[in-house]
ROVOFI-377161 format. One line per 10 residues: number of its first residue (from 1); their letters; for each residue x, z, y of N, C-alpha, C. Coordinates in Angstrom, 2 decimals. Last residue first. Example, Ala and Ser with C-alpha at 12.3 -4.5 7.8 and 13.67 -1.06 7.14 Angstrom:
<recs>
2 = sa = 12.85 7.08 -2.25 13.67 7.14 -1.06 12.90 7.87 0.03 | 13.19 7.80 -5.69 12.30 7.80 -4.50 13.20 7.80 -3.30
</recs>
This chain:
<recs>
299 = iflrkpnnkl = 5.42 -10.96 2.60 5.64 -11.33 1.89 6.54 -12.73 1.88 | 5.46 -9.95 5.49 6.36 -9.01 4.19 6.43 -10.22 3.35 | 3.33 -10.99 7.58 4.97 -10.67 7.54 5.77 -10.18 6.33 | 1.26 -10.90 5.27 1.90 -11.86 5.42 3.44 -12.06 5.74 | 0.84 -7.93 5.81 0.95 -8.67 4.53 1.69 -9.99 4.56 | 0.64 -7.87 8.79 1.19 -7.47 8.19 1.58 -8.04 6.39 | -2.28 -10.17 8.49 -0.87 -10.13 9.47 0.29 -9.45 8.98 | -4.66 -8.31 6.92 -3.63 -9.91 6.44 -2.22 -10.42 7.40 | -4.35 -6.26 8.39 -3.99 -5.99 6.81 -3.64 -7.38 6.68 | -4.92 -5.39 10.86 -4.73 -4.47 10.40 -3.37 -4.52 8.84
289 = mcdiqtqsig = -5.94 -8.18 12.42 -4.30 -7.13 12.29 -4.40 -5.94 11.77 | -7.99 -8.70 10.10 -7.13 -9.13 10.32 -5.69 -8.47 10.78 | -9.44 -6.31 11.18 -9.46 -6.27 9.45 -7.67 -7.18 9.38 | -10.88 -7.68 13.33 -9.19 -6.15 13.06 -9.06 -6.13 11.99 | -11.73 -9.93 12.23 -10.73 -10.25 13.78 -9.73 -8.83 13.62 | -13.68 -8.19 11.06 -13.12 -9.16 10.36 -11.82 -9.66 11.08 | -15.30 -6.65 13.17 -14.81 -6.09 12.19 -13.72 -7.05 10.98 | -14.60 -8.43 16.21 -15.49 -8.42 14.93 -14.46 -6.96 13.94 | -15.01 -7.35 19.64 -13.79 -8.10 18.40 -14.49 -8.03 17.38 | -16.57 -6.70 21.66 -16.64 -8.54 20.72 -15.67 -8.53 20.11
279 = aklmqpiftd = -15.83 -4.66 22.72 -15.91 -5.58 23.73 -16.16 -6.87 23.13 | -16.94 -2.99 20.54 -17.37 -2.61 21.38 -17.29 -3.78 22.51 | -14.36 -3.57 18.83 -15.51 -3.19 18.77 -16.96 -3.26 19.61 | -12.62 -2.10 20.54 -12.20 -3.08 20.40 -14.06 -4.05 19.96 | -13.19 0.24 20.30 -13.39 0.51 21.56 -13.51 -1.04 21.61 | -12.89 1.48 18.41 -14.58 1.14 18.51 -14.27 0.38 20.01 | -10.57 1.43 17.99 -11.15 -0.26 17.18 -12.11 -0.12 17.58 | -9.81 3.57 19.66 -8.99 2.11 19.80 -9.70 1.26 19.33 | -10.53 5.73 17.76 -10.93 5.22 20.01 -10.94 3.67 19.69 | -9.82 5.88 15.84 -11.05 6.88 16.18 -11.65 6.40 17.30
269 = vlysygiggn = -7.29 4.44 15.33 -8.80 3.84 14.32 -9.94 4.87 14.68 | -5.54 5.16 17.31 -6.25 3.51 17.13 -7.74 3.57 15.99 | -5.40 7.61 16.94 -5.97 7.49 17.89 -6.83 5.94 18.17 | -4.60 9.11 15.09 -5.07 8.76 14.38 -6.31 7.69 15.25 | -1.77 10.53 15.86 -1.61 8.77 14.99 -2.99 8.15 14.46 | -2.38 11.67 19.23 -2.27 11.93 17.43 -2.13 10.05 17.10 | -2.73 12.17 21.52 -3.44 11.26 21.15 -3.23 11.75 19.86 | -1.68 16.01 22.40 -1.24 13.98 22.52 -2.37 13.39 21.68 | -1.14 18.88 21.28 -2.08 18.02 22.73 -2.09 17.01 23.29 | -0.40 19.36 19.42 0.66 19.62 20.68 0.02 19.29 21.47
259 = aklhskrtld = -1.64 18.63 17.38 -1.36 19.61 17.00 -0.68 20.45 18.66 | -1.69 15.53 17.73 -2.39 16.31 17.84 -2.56 18.10 18.11 | 1.47 14.66 19.32 0.47 14.98 18.64 -0.30 15.92 18.75 | 2.82 13.76 21.39 1.83 13.32 21.03 1.39 13.20 20.25 | 4.78 16.12 22.08 3.48 16.39 22.68 3.02 14.91 22.33 | 7.19 15.35 20.89 6.76 16.31 19.96 4.71 16.15 20.44 | 7.35 11.45 20.33 7.31 12.87 21.11 6.42 13.98 20.39 | 6.37 9.25 19.58 7.65 9.28 19.40 8.33 10.73 20.07 | 4.60 6.52 18.18 4.48 7.39 18.85 6.35 8.44 18.73 | 3.29 3.79 18.02 4.77 4.08 18.32 4.85 5.53 18.92
249 = qslviqnlhg = 1.21 2.50 17.66 1.01 3.67 18.28 2.24 3.65 18.83 | 0.21 -1.20 16.27 0.43 0.43 16.19 0.32 1.17 17.37 | -0.53 -4.32 14.98 -1.09 -3.11 15.74 0.06 -1.76 15.62 | -0.22 -7.93 15.70 -0.36 -6.61 14.57 -0.26 -5.28 15.99 | -1.23 -10.85 15.83 -1.78 -9.73 16.41 -1.78 -9.27 14.94 | -1.10 -13.81 14.11 0.06 -13.11 14.93 0.25 -11.79 15.67 | -4.26 -14.45 13.78 -3.30 -14.07 12.53 -1.96 -13.87 13.69 | -5.02 -15.35 16.05 -5.14 -14.20 15.64 -4.37 -13.75 14.73 | -4.40 -17.34 17.99 -3.78 -16.56 18.10 -3.63 -15.58 17.05 | -6.08 -19.11 19.78 -5.28 -19.59 18.40 -4.47 -18.72 17.44
239 = rkilqiiaki = -7.50 -18.35 22.25 -6.03 -19.41 22.28 -5.51 -19.77 20.74 | -8.81 -16.31 21.44 -9.34 -17.43 21.39 -8.01 -18.57 21.83 | -6.91 -14.58 20.90 -7.94 -14.81 19.35 -8.28 -15.90 20.33 | -6.29 -14.25 23.42 -5.08 -14.35 22.51 -5.77 -14.76 21.46 | -7.96 -13.13 24.64 -7.65 -13.89 25.29 -6.62 -14.63 23.81 | -8.23 -10.03 23.21 -9.26 -11.07 23.52 -8.93 -12.64 23.50 | -6.19 -9.07 23.75 -5.64 -9.11 22.45 -7.38 -10.32 22.25 | -6.12 -8.73 26.59 -5.44 -9.66 26.23 -5.36 -10.55 24.53 | -8.29 -6.68 26.45 -8.74 -8.49 27.14 -7.57 -9.33 26.95 | -7.19 -4.74 25.03 -8.35 -5.11 24.60 -8.42 -6.98 24.78
229 = ryedpqykik = -5.36 -3.97 27.32 -4.78 -4.31 25.73 -6.07 -5.34 24.93 | -6.68 -3.17 29.09 -5.68 -4.61 29.50 -5.58 -4.80 27.60 | -8.05 -1.09 28.32 -8.61 -1.53 28.70 -7.94 -3.51 28.82 | -5.82 0.80 28.34 -6.50 0.27 26.79 -7.25 -0.84 26.87 | -3.13 0.01 30.51 -4.95 0.54 30.04 -5.29 -0.07 28.84 | -0.01 1.20 30.14 -1.44 0.21 30.60 -1.84 0.73 29.81 | 1.38 3.04 30.35 2.31 2.13 31.12 1.21 0.78 31.56 | -0.22 5.18 30.32 0.56 5.68 31.39 1.35 4.27 31.51 | -1.63 4.45 27.77 -1.87 4.66 28.83 -1.29 4.73 29.98 | -0.82 4.65 25.04 -0.05 5.12 25.76 -0.34 4.74 27.51
219 = gitdfglfcg = -2.77 3.26 23.25 -2.89 4.87 24.05 -2.06 4.99 24.41 | -0.47 1.14 21.54 -2.00 1.15 21.68 -2.07 3.04 22.25 | 1.99 0.17 20.46 2.01 0.83 22.23 0.75 1.50 22.76 | 1.66 -2.68 20.01 2.54 -1.79 19.26 2.11 -0.10 20.44 | 1.06 -5.37 19.53 0.50 -4.68 20.04 0.53 -2.96 19.41 | 3.49 -7.92 18.74 3.64 -6.08 18.47 2.56 -5.58 19.96 | 3.24 -10.50 17.54 3.30 -10.38 18.64 2.92 -8.77 18.22 | 5.67 -13.39 15.47 4.25 -12.29 15.43 4.17 -11.46 16.82 | 5.69 -16.52 16.38 6.05 -15.30 15.82 5.23 -14.22 15.79 | 5.20 -19.39 17.56 5.15 -18.92 16.14 5.15 -17.40 15.57
209 = tdavkslyei = 5.40 -19.46 19.90 6.68 -19.70 19.13 6.53 -19.67 17.55 | 3.37 -19.16 20.89 3.48 -20.11 20.77 4.77 -20.79 19.92 | 3.20 -16.09 21.58 3.00 -16.15 20.80 2.98 -17.86 20.25 | 4.64 -16.62 23.99 5.26 -15.92 23.05 4.89 -16.37 21.64 | 3.08 -17.57 25.71 4.15 -18.30 25.85 5.02 -18.15 24.13 | 1.13 -15.35 26.00 0.73 -17.16 24.97 1.74 -17.39 24.35 | 2.42 -14.07 26.95 2.17 -13.58 25.98 2.00 -14.45 24.89 | 2.59 -15.05 29.83 3.59 -14.92 28.89 2.93 -14.72 27.34 | -0.54 -15.06 30.21 0.19 -16.42 29.76 1.91 -16.48 29.42 | -0.90 -12.58 30.25 -1.28 -13.14 29.06 -1.10 -14.51 28.77
199 = spnldmhgiv = 1.28 -10.21 31.28 0.88 -11.33 31.83 0.07 -11.57 30.37 | 2.21 -7.80 31.36 0.89 -8.03 32.45 0.57 -9.31 32.54 | 3.79 -5.97 28.58 3.83 -7.45 29.47 1.79 -7.24 29.90 | 2.76 -4.45 26.47 2.63 -4.09 27.99 3.40 -5.02 28.68 | 2.18 -5.54 24.34 0.98 -5.51 24.99 2.01 -4.22 26.55 | 5.08 -6.14 23.31 3.94 -7.01 24.04 2.75 -6.48 24.87 | 5.95 -4.48 21.57 5.79 -4.11 22.92 4.84 -5.31 23.85 | 7.99 -6.47 19.71 7.63 -5.32 19.57 6.99 -5.42 21.38 | 7.59 -9.06 17.63 8.76 -9.16 19.31 7.60 -8.24 19.56 | 8.84 -10.06 14.70 7.38 -9.16 15.55 8.39 -8.81 16.32
189 = vkqlnvgtnk = 9.60 -12.52 12.36 9.82 -11.89 13.47 8.58 -11.51 13.90 | 9.22 -14.80 10.15 9.41 -13.02 9.88 9.75 -12.67 11.10 | 8.84 -16.99 12.58 7.19 -16.45 11.27 7.85 -15.14 10.65 | 11.39 -17.38 12.53 10.34 -16.46 13.37 9.49 -16.25 12.89 | 13.76 -17.41 10.85 12.45 -17.95 10.63 11.39 -17.28 11.58 | 16.72 -17.42 12.46 15.77 -16.62 11.81 14.76 -17.63 12.02 | 19.39 -18.96 13.10 18.90 -19.71 12.03 17.58 -18.69 11.47 | 20.68 -18.40 15.81 21.24 -17.96 15.12 20.53 -18.04 13.63 | 18.83 -19.21 17.68 20.05 -20.17 17.12 20.51 -19.79 16.49 | 16.27 -17.63 17.14 16.38 -19.02 16.58 17.31 -19.85 15.98
179 = llklqelalt = 17.29 -15.57 18.32 17.08 -15.16 16.65 17.02 -16.73 16.26 | 16.79 -16.68 20.95 18.82 -16.26 20.63 19.04 -15.94 18.86 | 15.42 -17.15 21.34 15.68 -17.95 21.43 17.32 -17.63 20.48 | 13.78 -14.39 21.42 13.34 -15.50 20.07 14.56 -16.67 20.04 | 14.92 -13.37 23.43 15.02 -12.59 21.86 15.44 -13.74 21.19 | 13.45 -15.12 25.51 15.20 -14.97 25.78 15.29 -14.26 24.03 | 10.89 -13.88 25.31 11.14 -15.34 25.31 12.83 -15.31 24.43 | 11.38 -11.04 25.94 10.84 -11.28 24.76 11.20 -12.72 24.58 | 12.40 -9.89 28.39 13.03 -10.34 27.87 12.80 -11.24 26.44 | 9.44 -7.38 28.23 10.99 -8.04 28.76 11.26 -8.67 27.78
169 = gltthtyipi = 7.81 -4.78 27.32 7.18 -6.37 27.51 8.15 -7.44 27.91 | 9.43 -2.79 28.34 8.08 -2.94 29.07 7.89 -4.47 29.02 | 11.82 -3.85 25.90 11.74 -2.93 27.55 10.23 -3.12 28.65 | 10.97 -4.93 23.33 11.28 -5.10 24.89 11.04 -3.77 25.98 | 12.57 -4.02 19.62 11.85 -3.83 21.30 12.13 -4.42 22.67 | 11.26 -6.23 17.04 12.84 -6.30 17.96 11.45 -5.18 18.85 | 11.99 -7.05 13.26 10.85 -6.20 14.38 12.11 -5.97 15.43 | 12.47 -9.05 11.32 13.09 -8.42 12.55 11.52 -7.82 13.36 | 12.07 -9.23 7.43 11.70 -9.35 8.55 12.13 -8.89 9.68 | 14.60 -10.56 5.46 13.43 -9.41 5.47 13.46 -9.42 6.83
159 = gtevhalacs = 16.21 -12.61 4.11 14.78 -12.81 4.07 13.85 -11.87 4.83 | 19.29 -11.95 4.02 18.17 -11.17 3.16 16.66 -11.69 3.35 | 20.49 -14.09 5.92 21.07 -13.73 4.15 20.11 -12.98 3.18 | 18.85 -13.87 7.91 19.63 -14.81 7.37 19.97 -15.12 5.63 | 18.97 -10.84 8.83 18.07 -11.69 8.04 17.77 -12.83 7.00 | 21.92 -10.85 9.04 21.32 -10.15 8.25 20.36 -10.45 7.32 | 22.27 -12.44 11.76 22.74 -12.62 10.03 22.17 -12.02 9.16 | 19.80 -10.91 12.70 19.89 -11.84 12.56 20.29 -12.56 11.61 | 21.85 -8.58 13.42 20.50 -8.41 12.65 19.61 -10.04 12.27 | 23.95 -10.01 14.79 24.02 -9.25 13.65 22.88 -8.92 12.79
149 = kmikmeiesm = 22.16 -10.62 17.33 22.61 -11.78 16.72 22.82 -10.97 14.75 | 21.78 -7.97 18.25 21.08 -9.07 17.66 21.21 -10.05 17.17 | 24.81 -6.58 18.50 23.64 -6.33 18.00 22.31 -7.01 17.16 | 25.51 -9.00 20.68 25.77 -8.93 19.01 25.00 -8.42 18.42 | 23.51 -7.98 22.70 23.53 -9.23 22.26 23.89 -9.46 21.12 | 23.53 -5.59 23.43 22.88 -5.95 22.66 22.68 -6.99 22.37 | 26.24 -6.07 23.91 26.65 -4.81 22.85 25.17 -5.74 22.33 | 26.03 -7.56 26.93 26.72 -8.25 25.97 26.56 -7.32 24.15 | 22.14 -7.19 27.63 24.05 -6.71 27.24 24.56 -7.07 26.67 | 19.51 -8.47 29.22 20.48 -8.25 28.12 22.39 -7.91 27.69
139 = qgkgtgvegi = 17.33 -7.82 31.17 18.03 -7.80 31.13 19.33 -7.34 29.82 | 14.21 -6.24 31.38 14.69 -7.66 32.59 16.61 -7.76 31.97 | 15.67 -3.63 30.23 14.20 -4.04 30.87 15.23 -5.34 31.75 | 17.16 -4.30 27.26 17.12 -3.58 27.57 16.25 -4.26 29.15 | 16.44 -4.92 23.67 16.91 -5.03 24.87 16.50 -3.80 25.75 | 16.90 -4.07 20.06 15.87 -4.26 21.31 17.01 -4.51 22.40 | 15.11 -3.69 16.89 16.45 -3.96 17.72 16.11 -4.30 18.95 | 13.93 -0.94 14.81 13.49 -1.83 16.18 14.80 -2.30 16.86 | 14.89 -3.60 11.86 14.20 -3.07 13.91 15.02 -1.43 13.67 | 14.18 -4.39 9.44 15.59 -4.99 10.69 14.30 -4.65 11.79
129 = mgakintndi = 12.38 -3.30 6.91 12.68 -4.57 7.59 13.63 -3.94 9.00 | 13.07 -2.17 4.24 11.99 -3.28 4.23 12.06 -3.73 5.40 | 16.01 -0.40 2.65 14.86 -1.27 3.99 14.65 -2.54 3.41 | 15.32 1.11 -0.15 16.00 0.09 0.34 15.16 0.08 2.05 | 16.57 4.35 -1.82 15.87 3.81 -0.40 16.01 2.96 0.36 | 18.57 5.44 -3.32 18.03 4.13 -3.57 16.68 3.85 -2.95 | 21.09 6.57 -1.19 19.95 6.92 -1.84 19.43 5.75 -2.76 | 23.35 6.74 0.59 22.97 7.16 -0.71 21.93 7.31 -1.80 | 21.80 5.46 3.02 22.67 6.93 3.08 22.51 7.19 1.60 | 19.69 2.68 1.59 20.01 3.73 2.28 20.66 5.07 2.29
119 = gkviekvlik = 20.63 0.69 -0.59 19.59 1.46 -0.60 20.28 2.19 0.89 | 21.20 -2.35 -1.38 21.53 -1.28 -2.17 20.98 0.26 -1.87 | 20.12 -4.47 0.23 19.98 -4.02 -0.78 20.68 -3.30 -1.78 | 19.91 -2.44 2.98 18.17 -3.24 2.77 18.71 -4.02 0.93 | 21.80 -1.70 3.41 20.79 -0.70 3.40 19.54 -1.50 2.89 | 23.64 -4.28 3.08 24.06 -2.82 1.85 22.75 -1.83 2.29 | 22.70 -5.40 5.35 22.41 -5.50 4.01 23.10 -4.89 2.74 | 24.05 -3.56 7.47 22.89 -3.73 7.41 21.98 -4.84 6.32 | 26.81 -4.09 7.39 26.15 -2.20 7.07 24.06 -2.67 6.34 | 26.85 -6.40 7.50 26.89 -6.04 6.11 26.62 -4.95 5.77
109 = sideekmsyv = 26.72 -6.74 10.35 25.56 -7.17 9.51 25.50 -7.03 7.86 | 28.97 -5.86 11.12 27.68 -5.16 11.29 26.39 -5.51 10.31 | 30.73 -8.26 10.52 30.46 -6.96 10.03 29.60 -5.62 9.95 | 29.54 -10.12 12.13 29.53 -10.48 10.62 29.47 -8.84 10.58 | 30.10 -8.98 14.98 28.98 -9.15 14.04 28.65 -9.40 13.15 | 32.24 -6.57 14.68 31.91 -7.94 14.35 31.40 -8.01 13.94 | 33.04 -3.40 16.71 32.91 -3.88 15.46 32.48 -5.46 15.66 | 32.87 -1.36 19.32 34.87 -2.64 18.44 34.09 -3.35 17.23 | 30.54 -0.98 18.58 31.07 -1.93 20.10 32.61 -2.30 20.02 | 29.99 0.58 16.75 29.99 -0.81 16.69 30.12 -1.25 17.65
99 = ytplfpekyf = 30.40 2.94 17.34 31.56 2.27 16.63 30.76 1.05 16.32 | 28.64 4.28 18.99 30.15 4.40 19.79 30.61 2.57 18.53 | 25.24 4.28 18.21 26.75 4.52 18.09 28.22 3.97 18.53 | 22.82 3.51 21.19 23.90 3.04 19.87 25.04 3.67 19.24 | 21.49 4.00 22.97 21.09 4.44 21.77 22.09 4.62 20.34 | 20.83 3.09 25.82 22.35 3.76 25.25 22.42 4.67 24.06 | 20.91 -0.15 24.15 21.94 0.86 24.93 21.04 1.84 25.43 | 19.42 0.00 21.00 19.66 -0.84 22.17 20.48 0.21 22.95 | 19.36 0.47 17.23 18.19 -0.16 18.09 19.25 -0.56 19.93 | 20.06 -1.45 14.77 20.51 -0.64 15.70 19.77 -1.05 16.81
89 = gtsvvvnigs = 19.25 -1.15 11.29 19.41 -1.43 11.93 19.80 -0.73 13.34 | 16.57 -0.55 8.58 17.82 -0.64 8.89 18.45 -0.97 10.31 | 13.60 1.35 8.02 14.07 0.03 8.65 15.27 -0.07 8.32 | 10.64 1.79 5.34 11.93 2.10 6.24 12.67 0.69 6.70 | 7.48 2.04 5.19 8.51 0.52 4.87 9.64 1.31 5.67 | 5.01 4.34 3.44 6.55 4.30 4.12 7.46 2.84 3.88 | 1.65 5.13 2.43 3.42 5.00 2.11 4.33 4.07 3.00 | 1.11 9.03 2.09 1.42 7.52 2.77 2.35 6.66 2.15 | 1.18 11.29 0.77 0.22 9.94 0.28 0.46 8.94 0.83 | 2.18 13.38 2.00 1.05 12.94 2.16 0.02 11.71 2.13
79 = enciyriaei = 4.86 14.13 0.72 3.37 15.03 0.72 2.36 14.82 1.01 | 6.36 11.94 0.70 5.68 12.63 -1.38 4.74 13.39 -0.52 | 6.53 11.51 3.23 5.51 10.35 2.12 4.85 10.75 1.29 | 8.25 13.11 4.07 6.85 13.23 4.64 5.57 12.39 3.69 | 10.21 13.33 2.47 9.80 14.54 2.12 8.27 14.38 2.85 | 11.49 11.20 3.36 10.69 10.97 2.05 9.96 12.12 1.58 | 11.83 11.35 5.83 10.88 10.70 5.60 10.31 10.86 3.94 | 13.74 13.53 5.33 12.85 13.26 5.96 11.46 12.82 5.83 | 15.61 11.89 3.79 15.26 12.45 3.71 14.04 13.58 4.05 | 16.04 9.62 6.42 16.07 9.50 4.84 15.41 10.72 4.19
69 = drgmgmntve = 15.99 9.84 9.60 16.56 10.77 8.28 16.22 10.39 7.10 | 17.43 9.11 12.88 16.75 8.93 11.41 17.43 8.97 10.40 | 18.83 8.78 15.48 17.94 10.28 14.49 17.44 9.55 12.96 | 19.02 6.47 15.99 17.45 6.64 16.30 17.63 8.29 15.82 | 21.52 5.34 15.20 21.44 5.83 16.32 20.36 6.48 16.86 | 19.89 3.49 12.82 20.88 4.35 12.86 20.81 4.45 14.69 | 16.06 3.95 13.15 17.62 3.55 12.61 18.61 3.82 12.91 | 12.37 3.76 12.56 13.64 4.51 13.47 15.16 3.80 12.42 | 10.70 2.55 11.75 11.44 1.08 12.55 12.51 2.20 13.19 | 8.04 2.39 9.28 9.10 3.42 9.93 10.04 2.60 10.21
59 = vitdigksvl = 4.46 1.38 8.73 6.44 0.98 9.19 7.38 1.96 9.67 | 2.85 2.83 6.64 3.20 3.00 7.67 5.03 2.39 7.94 | -0.07 2.20 5.33 1.28 2.17 5.05 1.11 2.09 6.65 | -2.99 3.13 4.93 -1.71 4.08 3.94 -0.72 3.06 4.10 | -5.50 3.50 6.32 -4.61 3.40 6.55 -3.68 4.24 5.93 | -8.44 5.02 5.62 -8.51 3.79 5.59 -6.84 2.79 5.68 | -8.71 8.01 6.70 -9.82 7.12 7.27 -8.98 5.24 6.82 | -7.13 8.88 5.05 -8.43 9.44 4.64 -9.06 8.64 5.48 | -4.31 8.23 6.08 -4.88 7.91 4.51 -6.31 8.39 4.47 | -4.71 9.37 8.33 -4.60 8.74 8.64 -4.56 7.76 6.89
49 = ekmesivles = -4.20 12.74 7.55 -5.91 12.68 7.86 -5.76 10.67 8.55 | -2.19 12.50 6.08 -2.95 12.78 5.61 -4.28 12.10 6.16 | -0.80 12.23 8.54 -0.55 11.25 8.02 -1.62 11.54 6.80 | -0.99 14.91 9.72 -1.92 13.24 10.58 -1.79 12.63 9.63 | 0.42 16.49 8.24 -1.15 16.51 8.29 -2.08 15.48 9.15 | 2.99 15.62 8.63 2.34 15.37 7.37 0.98 15.63 7.49 | 3.03 16.12 11.39 3.35 14.74 10.96 2.66 14.32 9.40 | 2.89 19.22 11.09 2.90 18.23 11.61 1.92 16.83 11.37 | 6.05 18.96 9.11 4.50 19.62 8.68 3.35 19.12 9.54 | 7.91 17.57 10.86 7.58 17.41 10.04 6.36 17.90 9.52
39 = qdfradedkk = 8.55 17.41 13.82 7.78 18.58 13.38 7.20 17.72 11.82 | 10.79 15.94 15.56 11.18 16.75 14.03 10.31 17.71 13.33 | 11.70 14.53 17.88 10.47 14.60 17.17 10.85 14.63 15.94 | 12.47 15.23 20.66 12.90 15.62 19.68 12.21 15.58 18.50 | 11.73 14.74 22.96 11.82 13.97 22.46 12.59 14.19 21.43 | 11.46 16.90 24.15 10.10 16.50 23.68 10.57 15.27 22.97 | 14.17 17.41 25.34 13.54 18.22 24.13 12.50 17.61 23.50 | 15.63 15.55 27.25 14.72 15.79 26.92 13.88 16.43 25.47 | 17.90 13.33 27.48 18.04 14.76 28.41 16.20 15.15 28.43 | 17.65 10.59 26.33 17.00 10.88 27.14 16.88 12.37 27.91
29 = qasldiklhe = 20.10 11.18 25.00 19.97 10.09 25.85 18.97 10.79 26.82 | 19.09 13.23 22.91 20.25 13.91 23.84 20.46 12.60 25.35 | 16.87 13.19 22.25 16.23 14.06 23.04 18.06 14.11 24.24 | 15.83 11.44 20.69 16.34 10.25 21.16 16.56 11.55 22.59 | 14.90 10.86 16.98 16.04 12.15 17.72 16.39 11.08 19.09 | 12.17 10.70 14.93 13.32 10.35 16.02 13.99 11.39 16.16 | 10.27 10.51 12.26 11.06 12.03 12.99 11.85 10.72 13.53 | 8.29 8.54 12.19 7.72 9.74 11.46 8.70 11.13 12.01 | 7.38 6.58 14.20 8.19 7.14 14.14 7.49 8.29 13.29 | 6.17 2.91 13.55 5.59 3.79 14.10 7.13 4.66 13.81
19 = hiyvakigei = 4.47 -0.37 13.76 5.87 -0.05 13.68 5.71 1.54 14.47 | 2.06 -0.86 11.82 3.29 -1.73 12.15 4.33 -1.08 12.55 | -0.06 -0.01 10.12 0.33 0.43 11.47 1.84 -0.28 11.21 | -2.03 -1.18 7.96 -0.67 -0.76 8.09 -0.53 -0.63 9.67 | -4.34 -1.28 4.70 -3.70 -1.36 6.65 -2.71 -0.42 6.62 | -4.11 -1.96 2.18 -5.43 -1.60 2.87 -5.44 -1.23 4.15 | -2.42 -3.62 -0.64 -2.91 -2.29 0.60 -3.48 -2.14 1.18 | -2.60 -4.72 -2.53 -3.64 -3.78 -2.81 -3.56 -2.99 -1.42 | -0.91 -7.02 -2.42 -2.29 -7.50 -2.57 -3.13 -6.37 -1.88 | 1.69 -5.51 -2.47 1.22 -6.12 -1.45 -0.44 -6.28 -1.25
9 = dingrvtem = 2.28 -2.42 -3.82 1.49 -3.66 -4.34 1.11 -4.41 -3.20 | 5.30 -1.40 -3.57 4.18 -0.96 -3.33 3.91 -2.21 -3.54 | 8.05 -0.77 -4.89 6.75 -1.34 -5.56 5.78 -0.77 -4.96 | 10.43 -1.88 -2.69 10.15 -1.37 -3.35 9.03 -1.84 -4.69 | 9.65 -3.33 -0.21 10.49 -3.67 -1.24 10.57 -3.46 -2.36 | 8.10 -2.28 0.90 7.74 -2.73 0.69 8.55 -4.08 0.10 | 8.66 1.46 -1.09 8.82 0.38 0.75 8.59 -0.79 -0.06 | 8.19 4.83 -1.88 7.68 3.45 -1.61 8.09 2.62 -1.08 | 9.37 7.89 -3.11 8.76 7.63 -1.30 9.12 5.38 -1.92
</recs>
């Protein structure tokens, strides 16, 4: 399996989904079997479809405590032909392993650095992203703060990008302040789920810090209509932030897959991009968000 830190040709990348899950299990905490996302054969079928439509790279942001399965990811990658960038890190409460609560920031960071430098779960597959590391809605708990700082330390040591999770687009500025104060280069940070925050003014403040903004829940209209996402993208482009927007869908449930009645991974290509074009966003600008911006994040 290839990773950006391994042998992917950065210049040769066609297009990137910046925030996805190929296998993830949050069912115990959510008490919902649908959140046991483990149908690899169906995922392989959809990855093949993505490759045929020009998406050749997925950033897989499942990490420790989220049911990460590196062998399943290897299998999906090899069978489908998609390039996969795998991640290290810890998520947010209540999805954290119990052992991190008693550990020091520096010791947690060492776990991450090992997965970046040596490999994950006794394999030679190295993490190319630190993420997704998150905070709750409107509040950052003590352990979430410790995890965020640990991820920052690992970034400072390795230079690997950081991908954060914001709950419904909240606490982005607080996350950025913590990361900056810990020595992180904010131009190597993606603040996730910004398309779930209803304030374009807030999005502009986040963009002014120089970080990337993840419009990464595309198609999840339960939270925000896609019309808002497109409006926000247009406004951010007008304010000079085109080079900071990255796109994805964040599929995490069996019910998200086409075979199970969901929108599927190709929704962004099949439905959202035509809507963007109709709204006046150019193909060149879309290419920037899907190709150029992810490449700059990893270079």
